[in-house]
ZALOKOL-915361 format. One record per residue (C-alpha): residue number from 1; residue in one letter; x, y, z. Coordinates in Angstrom, 3 decimals. Example, Ala and Ser with C-alpha at 12.3 -4.5 7.8 and 13.67 -1.06 7.14 Angstrom:
BEGIN
+-----+------+----------+----------+----------+
! seq ! type !        u !        v !        w !
+-----+------+----------+----------+----------+
!   1 !    a !   12.300 !   -4.500 !    7.800 !
!   2 !    s !   13.670 !   -1.060 !    7.140 !
+-----+------+----------+----------+----------+
This chain:
BEGIN
+-----+------+----------+----------+----------+
! seq ! type !        u !        v !        w !
+-----+------+----------+----------+----------+
!   1 !    m !   -7.634 !    9.407 !   -9.009 !
!   2 !    q !   -6.783 !    5.894 !   -8.271 !
!   3 !    s !   -4.137 !    3.381 !   -9.385 !
!   4 !    n !   -4.883 !    0.696 !  -11.211 !
!   5 !    y !   -1.880 !   -1.173 !   -9.783 !
!   6 !    g !   -3.252 !   -0.455 !   -6.544 !
!   7 !    i !   -0.670 !    1.678 !   -5.203 !
!   8 !    w !   -1.880 !    5.237 !   -6.060 !
!   9 !    p !   -1.816 !    7.920 !   -3.447 !
!  10 !    g !   -5.073 !    9.379 !   -4.466 !
!  11 !    d !   -6.221 !   12.735 !   -4.727 !
!  12 !    g !   -7.002 !   13.943 !   -1.208 !
!  13 !    t !   -5.382 !   16.741 !    0.993 !
!  14 !    g !   -1.589 !   16.403 !    1.110 !
!  15 !    g !   -0.239 !   18.649 !    3.687 !
!  16 !    g !    1.557 !   20.843 !    1.153 !
!  17 !    l !    2.028 !   18.127 !   -1.337 !
!  18 !    i !    1.321 !   18.664 !   -5.108 !
!  19 !    h !    0.225 !   15.701 !   -6.811 !
!  20 !    q !   -0.354 !   15.334 !  -10.582 !
!  21 !    e !   -1.411 !   12.267 !  -12.706 !
!  22 !    h !    0.210 !   11.873 !  -16.080 !
!  23 !    t !   -2.769 !   11.019 !  -18.520 !
!  24 !    n !   -0.404 !   11.145 !  -21.532 !
!  25 !    l !    2.693 !    9.493 !  -20.781 !
!  26 !    a !    4.459 !    9.968 !  -24.019 !
!  27 !    p !    5.879 !   13.532 !  -23.444 !
!  28 !    y !    6.896 !   12.587 !  -19.722 !
!  29 !    l !    8.624 !    9.394 !  -21.230 !
!  30 !    e !   10.283 !   11.394 !  -23.869 !
!  31 !    s !   11.659 !   14.149 !  -21.617 !
!  32 !    t !   12.822 !   11.474 !  -19.066 !
!  33 !    h !   14.963 !    9.334 !  -21.509 !
!  34 !    m !   16.284 !   12.543 !  -23.397 !
!  35 !    t !   17.740 !   13.937 !  -20.296 !
!  36 !    e !   21.299 !   13.874 !  -19.321 !
!  37 !    f !   21.266 !   12.160 !  -15.681 !
!  38 !    k !   23.935 !   12.855 !  -13.105 !
!  39 !    e !   23.185 !    9.725 !  -11.226 !
!  40 !    e !   21.263 !    6.516 !  -12.541 !
!  41 !    l !   20.856 !    3.745 !  -10.190 !
!  42 !    k !   19.065 !    0.236 !  -10.274 !
!  43 !    a !   17.726 !   -0.177 !   -6.860 !
!  44 !    s !   14.492 !   -0.753 !   -4.431 !
!  45 !    i !   12.392 !    2.312 !   -3.918 !
!  46 !    y !   12.038 !    0.912 !   -0.605 !
!  47 !    d !   15.590 !    1.805 !    0.265 !
!  48 !    y !   14.829 !    5.579 !   -0.234 !
!  49 !    p !   11.940 !    6.033 !    2.403 !
!  50 !    h !   12.086 !    9.948 !    1.972 !
!  51 !    y !   11.186 !    9.734 !   -1.608 !
!  52 !    y !    8.726 !    6.890 !   -1.083 !
!  53 !    d !    7.080 !    8.767 !    1.431 !
!  54 !    l !    6.428 !   11.725 !   -0.788 !
!  55 !    l !    5.178 !    9.753 !   -3.595 !
!  56 !    f !    2.713 !    7.614 !   -1.464 !
!  57 !    g !    1.962 !    9.898 !    1.148 !
!  58 !    s !   -0.260 !   12.688 !   -0.312 !
!  59 !    d !   -3.747 !   11.049 !    0.254 !
!  60 !    w !   -3.132 !   10.256 !    3.840 !
!  61 !    k !   -6.401 !   12.137 !    4.953 !
!  62 !    a !   -8.970 !   10.236 !    2.824 !
!  63 !    e !   -7.494 !    7.047 !    3.775 !
!  64 !    i !   -7.397 !    7.890 !    7.595 !
!  65 !    d !  -10.882 !    9.097 !    7.282 !
!  66 !    f !  -12.041 !    5.860 !    5.533 !
!  67 !    f !  -10.310 !    3.757 !    8.219 !
!  68 !    e !  -12.260 !    5.524 !   11.234 !
!  69 !    d !  -15.443 !    5.231 !    9.268 !
!  70 !    c !  -14.441 !    1.522 !    8.858 !
!  71 !    f !  -13.617 !    1.196 !   12.770 !
!  72 !    s !  -17.210 !    2.592 !   13.478 !
!  73 !    k !  -18.971 !    0.726 !   10.753 !
!  74 !    h !  -17.480 !   -2.644 !   10.963 !
!  75 !    c !  -15.405 !   -3.196 !   14.100 !
!  76 !    a !  -17.294 !   -4.542 !   17.262 !
!  77 !    g !  -16.164 !   -2.269 !   20.175 !
!  78 !    k !  -13.878 !    0.662 !   20.483 !
!  79 !    v !  -10.931 !    0.750 !   18.391 !
!  80 !    s !   -7.669 !    1.781 !   20.223 !
!  81 !    r !   -4.988 !   -0.598 !   19.255 !
!  82 !    v !   -4.070 !   -0.300 !   15.317 !
!  83 !    f !   -1.265 !   -2.525 !   13.357 !
!  84 !    e !    0.050 !   -2.403 !    9.864 !
!  85 !    p !    1.786 !   -5.118 !    8.203 !
!  86 !    a !    4.509 !   -4.102 !    5.797 !
!  87 !    c !    4.054 !   -0.779 !    7.064 !
!  88 !    g !    7.023 !    0.811 !    5.115 !
!  89 !    t !    7.753 !    4.415 !    6.271 !
!  90 !    g !    4.565 !    4.459 !    8.476 !
!  91 !    r !    2.930 !    7.382 !    6.428 !
!  92 !    l !   -0.340 !    6.428 !    7.933 !
!  93 !    l !    0.491 !    4.924 !   11.301 !
!  94 !    i !    2.083 !    8.403 !   12.289 !
!  95 !    k !   -1.196 !    9.905 !   11.646 !
!  96 !    l !   -3.052 !    7.420 !   13.550 !
!  97 !    a !   -0.447 !    7.767 !   16.578 !
!  98 !    n !   -0.961 !   11.383 !   16.331 !
!  99 !    a !   -4.912 !   11.239 !   16.865 !
! 100 !    g !   -4.456 !    9.266 !   19.928 !
! 101 !    y !   -4.284 !    5.452 !   18.782 !
! 102 !    t !   -1.843 !    3.228 !   19.964 !
! 103 !    v !    0.039 !    1.725 !   16.610 !
! 104 !    s !    2.427 !   -0.832 !   15.780 !
! 105 !    g !    3.940 !   -2.380 !   12.535 !
! 106 !    n !    6.358 !   -4.293 !   10.841 !
! 107 !    d !    8.332 !   -4.609 !    7.462 !
! 108 !    l !   11.137 !   -6.095 !    5.836 !
! 109 !    n !   13.096 !   -3.171 !    4.801 !
! 110 !    p !   15.289 !   -2.006 !    7.908 !
! 111 !    k !   15.600 !    1.467 !    6.108 !
! 112 !    a !   11.941 !    2.054 !    6.187 !
! 113 !    i !   11.650 !    0.975 !    9.734 !
! 114 !    d !   14.328 !    3.255 !   10.994 !
! 115 !    y !   12.563 !    6.061 !    9.144 !
! 116 !    c !    9.191 !    5.033 !   10.630 !
! 117 !    n !   10.579 !    4.834 !   14.132 !
! 118 !    d !   12.571 !    7.962 !   13.976 !
! 119 !    r !    9.430 !    9.870 !   12.978 !
! 120 !    f !    7.706 !    8.231 !   15.677 !
! 121 !    e !   10.149 !    9.309 !   17.919 !
! 122 !    r !   10.129 !   12.981 !   16.816 !
! 123 !    f !    6.458 !   12.966 !   17.821 !
! 124 !    n !    6.901 !   11.513 !   21.308 !
! 125 !    h !    5.646 !    8.152 !   20.421 !
! 126 !    d !    7.118 !    4.646 !   20.925 !
! 127 !    r !    9.646 !    3.092 !   18.369 !
! 128 !    s !    7.005 !    0.300 !   17.734 !
! 129 !    a !    7.746 !   -0.659 !   14.321 !
! 130 !    v !    9.819 !   -3.845 !   13.808 !
! 131 !    v !   11.747 !   -5.545 !   10.997 !
! 132 !    k !    9.649 !   -8.680 !   10.637 !
! 133 !    d !    8.223 !  -10.938 !    7.601 !
! 134 !    m !    4.460 !  -10.317 !    7.480 !
! 135 !    s !    3.977 !  -14.115 !    6.538 !
! 136 !    d !    5.623 !  -14.846 !    9.903 !
! 137 !    f !    5.227 !  -12.770 !   13.060 !
! 138 !    t !    3.370 !  -12.350 !   16.349 !
! 139 !    v !    2.071 !   -9.173 !   18.035 !
! 140 !    s !    2.743 !   -8.576 !   21.890 !
! 141 !    r !   -0.886 !   -7.936 !   22.447 !
! 142 !    r !   -4.066 !   -8.350 !   19.984 !
! 143 !    v !   -5.102 !   -5.150 !   18.242 !
! 144 !    d !   -8.549 !   -3.875 !   17.333 !
! 145 !    a !   -7.988 !   -3.325 !   13.746 !
! 146 !    a !   -5.102 !   -3.393 !   11.119 !
! 147 !    f !   -4.696 !   -2.243 !    7.687 !
! 148 !    n !   -2.751 !   -3.006 !    4.357 !
! 149 !    t !   -4.046 !   -0.940 !    1.706 !
! 150 !    i !   -1.423 !   -0.236 !   -1.243 !
! 151 !    n !   -0.871 !   -3.838 !   -2.733 !
! 152 !    s !    1.726 !   -4.582 !   -0.488 !
! 153 !    f !   -0.291 !   -7.948 !    0.070 !
! 154 !    r !    0.669 !   -9.011 !   -3.308 !
! 155 !    h !    4.382 !   -9.080 !   -2.642 !
! 156 !    l !    3.787 !  -12.468 !   -0.902 !
! 157 !    p !    5.005 !  -14.529 !   -3.813 !
! 158 !    t !    2.963 !  -18.114 !   -3.162 !
! 159 !    e !   -0.341 !  -19.482 !   -1.859 !
! 160 !    a !    1.246 !  -20.779 !    1.017 !
! 161 !    t !    2.857 !  -17.268 !    2.059 !
! 162 !    a !   -0.233 !  -15.656 !    1.529 !
! 163 !    v !   -2.153 !  -18.102 !    3.910 !
! 164 !    a !    0.508 !  -17.866 !    6.531 !
! 165 !    h !   -0.186 !  -13.905 !    6.465 !
! 166 !    l !   -3.697 !  -14.241 !    7.100 !
! 167 !    q !   -3.177 !  -16.739 !    9.689 !
! 168 !    c !   -0.903 !  -14.174 !   11.160 !
! 169 !    m !   -3.443 !  -11.443 !   10.901 !
! 170 !    a !   -6.083 !  -13.638 !   12.345 !
! 171 !    r !   -4.213 !  -14.399 !   15.487 !
! 172 !    a !   -3.014 !  -10.807 !   15.859 !
! 173 !    l !   -6.712 !   -9.389 !   15.769 !
! 174 !    r !   -9.136 !   -9.750 !   18.635 !
! 175 !    k !  -12.363 !  -11.366 !   18.128 !
! 176 !    g !  -14.613 !   -8.620 !   16.162 !
! 177 !    g !  -11.524 !   -6.918 !   15.043 !
! 178 !    i !  -11.224 !   -5.963 !   11.382 !
! 179 !    y !   -8.329 !   -6.138 !    8.796 !
! 180 !    i !   -8.555 !   -3.595 !    6.042 !
! 181 !    l !   -6.959 !   -5.145 !    2.912 !
! 182 !    g !   -6.718 !   -3.171 !   -0.413 !
! 183 !    l !   -5.432 !   -4.866 !   -3.612 !
! 184 !    h !   -5.472 !   -5.148 !   -7.353 !
! 185 !    l !   -7.525 !   -7.916 !   -8.692 !
! 186 !    e !   -6.646 !   -9.211 !  -12.184 !
! 187 !    p !   -9.737 !   -8.718 !  -14.420 !
! 188 !    t !  -11.118 !  -11.532 !  -16.323 !
! 189 !    k !  -12.929 !   -9.383 !  -18.702 !
! 190 !    g !  -11.602 !   -6.358 !  -20.436 !
! 191 !    e !   -8.262 !   -4.765 !  -21.244 !
! 192 !    r !   -5.880 !   -4.351 !  -18.023 !
! 193 !    i !   -4.093 !   -1.123 !  -17.419 !
! 194 !    q !   -0.461 !   -1.394 !  -18.466 !
! 195 !    e !    1.191 !    1.796 !  -17.411 !
! 196 !    e !    0.651 !    4.974 !  -15.117 !
! 197 !    g !    2.667 !    7.983 !  -14.082 !
! 198 !    w !    2.485 !   10.794 !  -11.571 !
! 199 !    t !    4.254 !   13.674 !  -10.118 !
! 200 !    a !    4.666 !   14.488 !   -6.496 !
! 201 !    r !    6.550 !   17.757 !   -5.195 !
! 202 !    k !    7.021 !   19.437 !   -2.142 !
! 203 !    g !    9.323 !   22.445 !   -1.297 !
! 204 !    h !   12.304 !   22.124 !   -3.675 !
! 205 !    l !   11.882 !   18.115 !   -4.090 !
! 206 !    m !    9.956 !   16.861 !   -7.136 !
! 207 !    i !    9.692 !   13.233 !   -8.145 !
! 208 !    n !    8.394 !   12.020 !  -11.403 !
! 209 !    s !    7.245 !    8.479 !  -11.274 !
! 210 !    y !    6.594 !    6.025 !  -14.017 !
! 211 !    m !    5.212 !    2.461 !  -13.564 !
! 212 !    w !    4.538 !   -0.335 !  -16.108 !
! 213 !    s !    3.642 !   -3.782 !  -16.286 !
! 214 !    k !    6.402 !   -5.991 !  -17.946 !
! 215 !    g !    4.245 !   -9.055 !  -18.281 !
! 216 !    v !    2.526 !  -11.553 !  -16.281 !
! 217 !    d !    3.815 !  -15.027 !  -15.813 !
! 218 !    r !    0.650 !  -17.285 !  -15.790 !
! 219 !    k !    2.109 !  -20.473 !  -14.381 !
! 220 !    r !    3.606 !  -18.571 !  -11.353 !
! 221 !    r !    0.743 !  -16.067 !  -11.276 !
! 222 !    m !    3.287 !  -13.228 !  -10.868 !
! 223 !    e !    2.966 !   -9.802 !  -12.755 !
! 224 !    m !    6.413 !   -8.127 !  -13.408 !
! 225 !    l !    6.375 !   -4.345 !  -12.817 !
! 226 !    g !    8.955 !   -1.772 !  -13.534 !
! 227 !    m !    9.190 !    1.477 !  -11.730 !
! 228 !    l !   11.155 !    4.496 !  -12.548 !
! 229 !    l !   11.512 !    7.602 !  -10.353 !
! 230 !    d !   13.107 !   10.868 !  -11.495 !
! 231 !    v !   14.275 !   12.797 !   -8.508 !
! 232 !    y !   15.140 !   16.521 !   -8.737 !
! 233 !    t !   16.389 !   18.935 !   -6.432 !
! 234 !    p !   18.111 !   22.524 !   -6.788 !
! 235 !    t !   21.464 !   20.690 !   -6.978 !
! 236 !    k !   20.918 !   17.079 !   -8.421 !
! 237 !    h !   18.939 !   15.024 !  -10.544 !
! 238 !    m !   18.931 !   11.145 !  -10.002 !
! 239 !    q !   17.052 !    8.436 !  -11.557 !
! 240 !    i !   15.977 !    5.061 !   -9.980 !
! 241 !    e !   14.800 !    2.037 !  -11.644 !
! 242 !    d !   13.375 !   -0.742 !   -9.769 !
! 243 !    h !   11.868 !   -3.901 !  -10.634 !
! 244 !    m !    9.026 !   -5.531 !   -8.550 !
! 245 !    e !    7.098 !   -9.006 !   -8.611 !
! 246 !    y !    3.349 !   -9.046 !   -7.716 !
! 247 !    r !    1.295 !  -12.299 !   -7.270 !
! 248 !    t !   -1.695 !  -12.058 !   -9.281 !
! 249 !    y !   -5.498 !  -12.668 !   -8.063 !
! 250 !    t !   -8.630 !  -13.040 !   -9.753 !
! 251 !    h !  -11.753 !  -12.642 !   -7.749 !
! 252 !    a !  -12.088 !  -16.276 !   -7.534 !
! 253 !    q !   -8.597 !  -17.033 !   -6.582 !
! 254 !    f !   -9.023 !  -14.676 !   -3.709 !
! 255 !    q !  -12.361 !  -16.174 !   -2.550 !
! 256 !    s !  -10.619 !  -19.609 !   -2.797 !
! 257 !    l !   -7.523 !  -18.350 !   -0.712 !
! 258 !    m !   -9.957 !  -16.947 !    1.977 !
! 259 !    r !  -11.609 !  -20.442 !    2.516 !
! 260 !    k !   -8.387 !  -21.520 !    3.786 !
! 261 !    v !   -8.461 !  -19.165 !    6.826 !
! 262 !    p !  -11.819 !  -19.443 !    8.028 !
! 263 !    e !  -10.922 !  -17.208 !   11.101 !
! 264 !    l !  -11.384 !  -14.119 !    8.655 !
! 265 !    k !  -14.662 !  -13.413 !    6.950 !
! 266 !    i !  -15.072 !  -10.885 !    4.319 !
! 267 !    a !  -17.796 !   -8.586 !    5.847 !
! 268 !    e !  -17.935 !   -5.931 !    2.912 !
! 269 !    i !  -16.156 !   -4.641 !   -0.170 !
! 270 !    y !  -15.012 !   -1.080 !   -0.867 !
! 271 !    d !  -12.764 !    0.459 !   -3.797 !
! 272 !    f !   -9.994 !    2.907 !   -3.597 !
! 273 !    a !  -12.592 !    5.843 !   -3.690 !
! 274 !    y !  -12.495 !    5.209 !    0.172 !
! 275 !    d !  -16.089 !    6.110 !    0.377 !
! 276 !    i !  -17.704 !    4.385 !    3.419 !
! 277 !    n !  -21.294 !    4.714 !    1.860 !
! 278 !    q !  -20.080 !    3.237 !   -1.592 !
! 279 !    m !  -20.052 !   -0.654 !   -1.240 !
! 280 !    i !  -19.198 !   -2.349 !   -4.471 !
! 281 !    k !  -20.186 !   -5.905 !   -6.033 !
! 282 !    i !  -16.977 !   -7.412 !   -7.609 !
! 283 !    k !  -17.432 !   -7.733 !  -11.470 !
! 284 !    p !  -15.372 !   -9.275 !  -14.327 !
! 285 !    t !  -13.777 !   -5.932 !  -14.873 !
! 286 !    t !  -13.326 !   -4.879 !  -11.303 !
! 287 !    e !   -9.642 !   -4.301 !  -10.447 !
! 288 !    d !   -9.033 !   -2.072 !   -7.116 !
! 289 !    v !  -10.764 !   -3.408 !   -4.173 !
! 290 !    v !  -10.553 !   -2.966 !   -0.343 !
! 291 !    f !  -11.847 !   -5.755 !    1.804 !
! 292 !    i !  -13.005 !   -5.451 !    5.235 !
! 293 !    l !  -11.988 !   -8.862 !    6.956 !
! 294 !    e !  -13.615 !   -9.600 !   10.072 !
! 295 !    k !  -12.088 !  -11.667 !   12.999 !
! 296 !    q !  -14.557 !  -14.416 !   13.957 !
+-----+------+----------+----------+----------+
């Protein structure tokens, strides 16, 4: 499975998580809206790191295996220091830290950073995640590799902030290092996927998730998205509704952006299948892509 919005957690091993895609959303939406809820909130899903981690953490092994394949194939020299901008809960950083890498990250949400650092601490790692803007940061020591694979890049609202982010990343990487950047491109041919849903559960916690496109502002190059989480435990049922805005990129627009940051070069392109042997060529219908950017 993969997300057409670029934030789908995938279908790999999930350490006890159960994941199921809603291929037919009508029954799910009907049951969601006909239920009497104990609590309804309009809030950011990033303010609920435990729920976020469950929803997006199931496919960590497929992603980590792909990262390590990229380190071996595309990165000059040994990879020991790894950085994640917009790291959120650190769902992948903790796996890399436990595998022996020195990791660090940043995010704007202090609740997510606290969650990330608390988990680092439980596993006897440094509290190395900080609250910072991914378009305005520095690292104390250059890293060998970095990654941002679930569309967080598109949270940057303007060309200027996107350029600033890539410049920060170029300064953070050593020469020959790589930045693994995954995002959802806007296709220039064919229909765009408008909605998707999935279920995640672990133990007595279950979350139904539904995400839909509210529309695209072509002038601002901004897609408005809604996200609805139904959270179930043995004692409560809570619904969280969030609104998000993602900057849109066609392939040509992304290429134009990359020309403004010559310190980074596109070395290869993959998709969210995370198969190191399956490079892709972008077509007018292509949506999910993973760019391997190499520091010059």
